[in-house]
C-alpha positions in Angstrom: 77.3 72.9 95.6 80.8 72.6 97.8 82.3 74.4 95.0 79.9 77.1 95.1 80.5 77.0 98.8 84.1 77.2 98.0 84.4 79.9 95.3 82.4 82.8 97.3 83.8 82.1 100.6 87.4 82.9 98.7 84.9 86.3 97.1 84.5 87.7 100.7 87.7 86.6 101.9 89.8 88.6 98.5 86.6 91.6 99.2 86.9 92.0 102.9 90.3 92.1 102.0 91.0 95.0 99.2 88.1 96.9 101.5 89.9 96.5 104.0 93.2 97.3 102.0 91.4 100.4 100.0 90.1 101.6 103.5 93.6 101.9 105.4 95.3 104.9 103.1 92.5 107.5 103.3 92.9 106.7 107.7 96.1 107.8 106.7 96.0 109.7 103.9 93.2 112.2 104.8 94.1 113.3 108.6 94.8 116.6 109.2 99.3 116.7 109.5 99.0 115.4 105.9 96.6 117.7 103.5 99.2 121.1 106.2 101.6 118.5 103.9 100.4 117.8 101.5 99.4 122.4 100.7 102.7 123.6 102.3 104.8 120.5 99.3 101.7 121.9 96.3 102.6 125.5 96.8 106.2 125.3 97.2 107.2 122.4 95.6 105.1 122.2 93.6 104.8 118.6 94.0 100.6 119.5 93.5 99.2 115.7 92.0 97.8 114.6 95.7 96.0 118.8 96.7 93.0 118.4 94.2 91.2 115.2 96.5 92.5 117.8 99.4 90.4 120.2 98.8 86.4 121.2 98.9 84.1 120.9 96.9 83.6 124.2 97.6 86.9 125.8 98.3 87.6 128.8 99.0 90.7 131.1 98.0 90.9 134.4 98.4 94.4 137.2 98.6 94.0 140.6 99.1 96.8 142.9 98.2 96.6 146.0 98.4 92.8 146.5 98.6 91.8 144.0 96.3 90.6 140.6 97.1 90.1 138.7 94.3 88.7 134.7 94.7 89.1 131.8 92.8 86.8 128.7 92.4 88.2 124.9 93.4 88.0 124.2 88.8 90.4 127.8 89.0 93.3 126.8 91.5 92.8 122.8 89.5 93.5 124.2 86.6 96.1 127.5 87.9 98.0 124.0 89.9 99.1 123.1 86.2 101.1 126.6 86.0 103.3 126.3 89.5 104.3 121.9 89.0 107.6 121.3 90.1 108.0 124.7 90.3 109.9 125.2 93.6 109.8 128.3 95.7 112.7 129.6 96.8 110.6 130.8 100.5 111.9 129.7 103.7 108.0 128.0 105.0 107.3 127.2 108.3 103.6 126.3 110.3 101.0 127.6 113.0 98.2 125.4 113.9 96.2 128.1 115.2 93.1 126.3 116.2 92.0 123.2 116.0 89.4 120.7 117.3 87.8 117.7 115.6 85.8 119.2 113.1 88.2 121.5 111.5 91.3 124.0 112.0 93.1 126.5 110.9 96.3 126.9 109.8 98.5 129.8 109.4 101.4 129.1 106.6 104.3 131.3 106.5 106.3 131.5 103.2 109.7 133.4 103.5 110.9 134.8 100.6 113.9 137.3 100.3 111.4 140.9 100.4 108.6 139.8 101.9 107.0 137.6 103.3 103.2 135.7 102.2 101.0 134.2 104.7 98.3 131.6 103.7 95.6 131.0 107.0 94.2 127.6 105.4 90.5 126.5 107.1 89.7 122.5 107.4 86.9 120.2 108.3 87.1 116.5 109.2 84.7 115.6 106.3 83.6 112.2 106.3 85.9 111.5 103.6 89.0 112.9 105.9 90.2 116.7 106.2 89.5 118.8 103.0 90.2 122.0 103.3 87.8 124.7 102.5 88.8 128.2 102.7 93.1 129.5 101.8 93.1 133.5 102.2 96.5 134.3 101.5 97.5 137.9 102.2 101.6 139.5 101.6 104.0 141.4 104.2 
């Protein structure tokens, strides 16, 4: 009986430690600043490994070129991320939080190239799993 109690206590200690350790990175990993920086790193440095986890299941990517708007789903974007992996963009990047509250945020990410500027409006929501990107609208100036 004492062996069973000892094993149960040991199991509970190990289980609670692993649950605590697993929960801690999520709070850091899925905060708003992390989501923004991960998006920027994926788009400008080709560091795409973490981005799919930050994309909401129903995320929508829209791109405006002249009078045409093209829209892409999460599966299309995740598939295309492989083509930009490890490719560094020759641009200066900045961002500005346009709106923020505990539930959602709108961030303007500007990528200034030599001849044009690509502007991404990134909408995020604070979900049960942390901050997720729900919409990205891109324009070119």
